[in-house]
C-alpha positions in Angstrom: 18.8 -119.1 -53.1 20.0 -121.2 -50.3 18.2 -124.3 -49.2 19.0 -126.8 -46.6 17.5 -130.2 -45.7 15.6 -130.5 -42.5 18.2 -132.6 -40.8 20.6 -129.7 -40.9 18.5 -127.6 -38.7 20.4 -127.0 -35.5 18.9 -125.8 -32.1 22.1 -125.2 -30.1 23.6 -122.5 -32.4 20.2 -120.8 -32.4 20.1 -120.8 -28.6 23.7 -119.5 -28.5 22.6 -116.5 -30.7 19.5 -116.0 -28.7 21.6 -115.3 -25.6 24.7 -113.8 -27.2 22.8 -110.9 -28.9 21.4 -109.3 -25.8 24.5 -110.0 -23.8 26.5 -108.1 -26.4 24.0 -105.5 -27.2 23.2 -104.3 -23.7 25.5 -105.9 -21.1 28.9 -106.0 -22.8 28.2 -102.4 -24.0 27.6 -101.4 -20.4 24.2 -99.9 -20.9 22.8 -102.4 -18.4 24.7 -103.5 -15.3 25.0 -107.0 -14.1 22.3 -106.5 -11.5 19.8 -106.3 -14.4 20.5 -109.8 -15.7 17.1 -110.8 -14.5 15.8 -108.9 -17.7 17.8 -111.2 -20.0 14.8 -113.5 -20.9 12.8 -110.5 -22.0 15.8 -109.1 -24.0 16.3 -112.5 -25.6 12.8 -112.2 -27.0 13.7 -108.9 -28.7 17.5 -108.9 -29.4 17.9 -112.7 -29.6 14.9 -113.4 -31.9 15.7 -110.3 -33.9 19.3 -111.5 -34.6 18.0 -115.0 -35.4 15.5 -113.7 -37.9 18.2 -111.5 -39.5 20.5 -114.5 -39.9 17.9 -117.0 -41.1 16.4 -114.7 -43.7 19.8 -113.7 -45.0 20.9 -117.3 -45.2 17.7 -118.4 -46.9 18.0 -115.6 -49.4 21.7 -116.3 -50.0 22.6 -112.6 -49.6 25.7 -113.3 -47.4 27.2 -110.8 -45.0 26.0 -107.7 -46.9 22.4 -109.1 -46.4 23.0 -109.7 -42.7 24.2 -106.1 -42.2 21.3 -104.7 -44.2 18.8 -106.7 -42.2 20.6 -105.8 -39.0 20.1 -102.2 -39.9 16.4 -102.9 -40.5 16.2 -104.6 -37.1 17.7 -101.5 -35.5 15.2 -99.2 -37.2 12.3 -101.4 -36.0 13.6 -101.4 -32.4 14.4 -97.7 -32.2 11.4 -96.5 -34.3 8.5 -98.8 -33.2 9.6 -100.3 -29.9 11.4 -97.6 -27.9 10.8 -94.7 -30.4 14.2 -93.3 -29.3 14.8 -92.1 -32.9 11.8 -89.7 -32.5 11.5 -89.0 -28.8 13.4 -85.9 -27.9 13.3 -86.7 -24.2 13.8 -90.5 -24.3 14.8 -91.6 -20.8 15.4 -88.0 -20.0 18.7 -88.0 -22.0 17.9 -85.5 -24.8 19.6 -87.7 -27.4 18.2 -85.8 -30.4 19.3 -82.3 -29.5 22.8 -82.7 -30.9 22.4 -82.5 -34.7 18.6 -82.2 -34.6 17.0 -82.2 -38.0 13.6 -80.4 -37.6 12.3 -81.5 -41.0 12.6 -85.2 -40.1 12.2 -84.8 -36.4 15.3 -86.9 -35.7 18.8 -86.4 -34.4 21.5 -87.0 -37.0 24.1 -88.1 -34.5 21.9 -90.4 -32.5 20.4 -92.0 -35.6 23.8 -92.9 -37.0 25.2 -94.0 -33.7 22.4 -96.3 -32.4 21.7 -97.9 -35.8 25.4 -98.7 -36.2 25.4 -100.3 -32.8 22.5 -102.6 -33.8 23.9 -103.5 -37.3 27.5 -104.1 -36.2 27.2 -105.4 -32.7 23.7 -106.5 -31.7 23.3 -108.5 -34.9 26.5 -108.8 -37.0 29.0 -109.5 -34.2 26.6 -111.8 -32.3 25.8 -113.8 -35.4 29.4 -114.2 -36.4 30.5 -115.2 -32.9 27.7 -117.8 -32.7 28.7 -119.2 -36.1 32.3 -119.4 -35.1 31.4 -121.2 -31.9 29.6 -123.8 -34.0 31.7 -123.8 -37.2 30.3 -127.1 -38.5 26.9 -125.5 -38.7 27.9 -122.0 -39.9 26.6 -122.5 -43.4 23.3 -124.3 -42.5 20.0 -123.1 -41.4 19.3 -123.1 -37.6 15.5 -123.0 -37.7 12.9 -125.1 -39.4 9.9 -123.4 -41.0 7.9 -123.9 -37.8 10.8 -122.6 -35.8 11.0 -119.6 -38.0 7.3 -118.8 -37.5 7.6 -119.3 -33.7 10.6 -117.0 -33.7 8.7 -114.3 -35.5 5.9 -114.6 -33.0 8.4 -114.4 -30.1 10.0 -111.3 -31.7 6.6 -109.6 -31.8 6.0 -110.4 -28.1 9.5 -109.2 -27.3 8.8 -105.9 -29.1 5.6 -105.4 -27.0 7.3 -106.4 -23.8 10.3 -104.2 -24.2 8.1 -101.3 -25.2 6.2 -101.6 -21.9 9.4 -102.2 -19.8 11.2 -99.2 -21.3 8.3 -96.9 -20.7 8.3 -95.9 -24.3 5.7 -93.2 -25.2 4.0 -92.4 -28.4 6.4 -89.7 -29.6 6.5 -90.5 -33.3 4.1 -89.1 -35.9 2.3 -91.2 -38.5 4.6 -89.7 -41.2 7.8 -90.7 -39.2 6.6 -94.3 -38.6 5.6 -94.6 -42.2 9.0 -93.4 -43.3 10.7 -95.9 -41.0 8.5 -98.7 -42.3 9.3 -97.8 -45.8 13.0 -97.9 -45.1 12.7 -101.3 -43.5 10.8 -102.6 -46.5 13.5 -101.2 -48.9 16.3 -102.9 -46.9 14.5 -106.2 -47.0 13.9 -105.8 -50.7 17.5 -105.0 -51.3 18.5 -108.1 -49.3 16.2 -110.2 -51.5 17.6 -108.6 -54.7 21.2 -109.1 -53.5 20.5 -112.8 -52.9 19.1 -113.1 -56.5 22.0 -111.4 -58.1 24.9 -112.4 -55.8 27.7 -114.4 -57.6 30.6 -116.3 -56.2 33.4 -114.0 -55.1 36.4 -114.1 -57.4 39.6 -114.0 -55.3 42.3 -111.5 -56.5 45.9 -112.4 -56.8 46.8 -110.3 -53.8 47.0 -111.9 -50.3 44.7 -110.9 -47.5 46.4 -109.5 -44.4 46.8 -111.7 -41.3 43.7 -112.2 -39.2 45.4 -110.3 -36.4 45.8 -107.3 -38.7 42.1 -107.4 -39.6 41.1 -107.6 -35.9 43.4 -104.7 -34.9 42.0 -102.6 -37.8 38.4 -103.2 -36.7 39.3 -102.5 -33.1 41.0 -99.2 -34.0 38.3 -97.9 -36.3 35.4 -98.9 -34.1 37.1 -97.5 -31.1 37.5 -94.2 -32.9 33.8 -94.4 -33.8 32.8 -94.7 -30.2 35.2 -91.9 -29.2 33.3 -89.5 -31.4 30.8 -89.2 -28.6 33.5 -87.4 -26.6 33.7 -84.6 -29.1 29.9 -84.0 -29.3 30.0 -80.6 -27.6 33.3 -79.4 -28.9 32.7 -79.7 -32.7 29.6 -79.2 -34.8 27.3 -82.1 -35.3 27.9 -82.2 -39.1 31.6 -82.7 -38.4 31.0 -85.4 -35.8 28.5 -87.3 -37.9 30.8 -87.0 -40.9 33.6 -88.5 -38.9 31.4 -91.4 -37.8 30.2 -92.2 -41.3 33.7 -91.9 -42.6 35.1 -94.3 -40.1 32.4 -96.9 -40.8 32.9 -96.4 -44.5 36.6 -96.9 -44.2 36.1 -100.2 -42.3 33.6 -101.4 -44.8 35.9 -100.6 -47.7 38.8 -102.4 -46.0 36.7 -105.5 -45.4 35.5 -105.5 -49.0 39.0 -105.1 -50.3 40.5 -107.8 -48.0 37.6 -110.3 -48.4 38.2 -110.5 -52.1 41.9 -111.4 -51.7 43.3 -114.9 -51.5 43.5 -116.4 -48.0 40.5 -114.6 -46.5 38.9 -117.1 -44.1 36.5 -117.4 -41.2 39.4 -116.7 -38.9 39.5 -113.2 -40.4 35.8 -112.7 -39.8 36.2 -113.9 -36.2 39.1 -111.4 -35.7 36.9 -108.6 -36.9 34.2 -109.7 -34.4 36.9 -109.9 -31.7 37.9 -106.3 -32.5 34.2 -105.2 -32.2 33.7 -107.0 -28.9 36.8 -105.6 -27.3 35.7 -102.1 -28.3 32.5 -102.6 -26.4 34.5 -104.1 -23.5 36.8 -101.1 -22.9 33.9 -98.7 -23.6 31.8 -100.2 -20.8 34.6 -99.7 -18.3 34.7 -95.9 -18.8 31.0 -95.0 -18.7 28.4 -95.6 -15.9 25.5 -98.0 -16.7 22.3 -96.4 -17.9 20.1 -99.0 -16.2 21.2 -100.2 -12.8 20.2 -100.3 -9.2 23.7 -101.1 -7.8 26.9 -99.3 -6.9 29.5 -98.1 -9.4 32.0 -100.7 -8.0 29.5 -103.6 -8.6 28.8 -102.2 -12.1 32.5 -102.1 -12.9 33.1 -105.6 -11.6 30.2 -106.8 -13.8 31.6 -105.1 -16.8 34.9 -106.8 -16.2 33.1 -110.1 -16.0 31.3 -109.5 -19.3 34.6 -108.5 -20.9 36.2 -111.7 -19.6 33.3 -113.7 -20.9 33.7 -112.1 -24.3 37.4 -112.9 -24.4 36.8 -116.5 -23.4 34.2 -116.8 -26.1 36.6 -115.4 -28.7 39.3 -117.9 -27.7 36.9 -120.8 -27.7 35.5 -119.8 -31.1 39.1 -119.4 -32.5 40.0 -122.9 -31.3 36.9 -124.4 -32.8 37.4 -122.6 -36.1 41.0 -123.8 -36.3 39.9 -127.3 -35.5 37.3 -127.1 -38.2 40.1 -126.1 -40.7 42.2 -129.1 -39.7 39.2 -131.5 -40.0 38.3 -130.2 -43.5 42.0 -130.5 -44.6 42.1 -134.1 -43.5 38.8 -134.9 -45.2 
């Protein structure tokens, strides 16, 4: 289990993640247009604190990136089951998201469940955490919150859940059985993260070499772009085929990363390249679809999306430079 002395607690990386998570999760994706930036403080209370809790608990448990992704999935289930209830509301925001691939026995939509939970695990938490760590490479391995800070973040997260539930107009659409099942899955994911931290051993590098960081980034961009594009085939193929393709693409990316990360030469630059591929996927996606939440014109929405994409690119470049500088400093030391 990981432990860090109090003097290693760092506020600025935590603040970076607080802001990065909602900016990526809603604005870079294009769900919310630039005229809705006034909602950022409320979204920081939900997305930002949620991502912070995911990172801090995974780091404290020593479960590494598998733990971050599992807790990111748990976060997604909490938001979509208990906050917005979009996993169970057949008419959430009037979008009928559950109709395609609806599973009557569970009262959920197979397509929407896979799609939205992947967005949370990969982008809202995983990509936001890795980008924030890459922007502060000297503190990537340390804790960012003290015990009191962790407790305050948990309280802020609870307030964010309540605030977003009211702001989104969520209605009580889930049954007791559905909420109980969602809670049980969250508990199982948390338990699996704890178990992984207890059992996790140092990775043994294979004799093979990892590919270049650029290759890793292009692979992530390609597979994640194909994942997003499955939404375009929703009404031309059966739901089981579409969902199978989504799961297959995510599994292919996971297996590639697992294979590469056990090879010699795998570094934080590779992880940053993966994050870059994920962010660029959101960037082009936002330019093609209209915002779900906006009060402005399509032209202003598009200009805002381009601004967010530019900000993502600038953040990737800055993080890359800082990470490279960190390598050089460590080699000199």
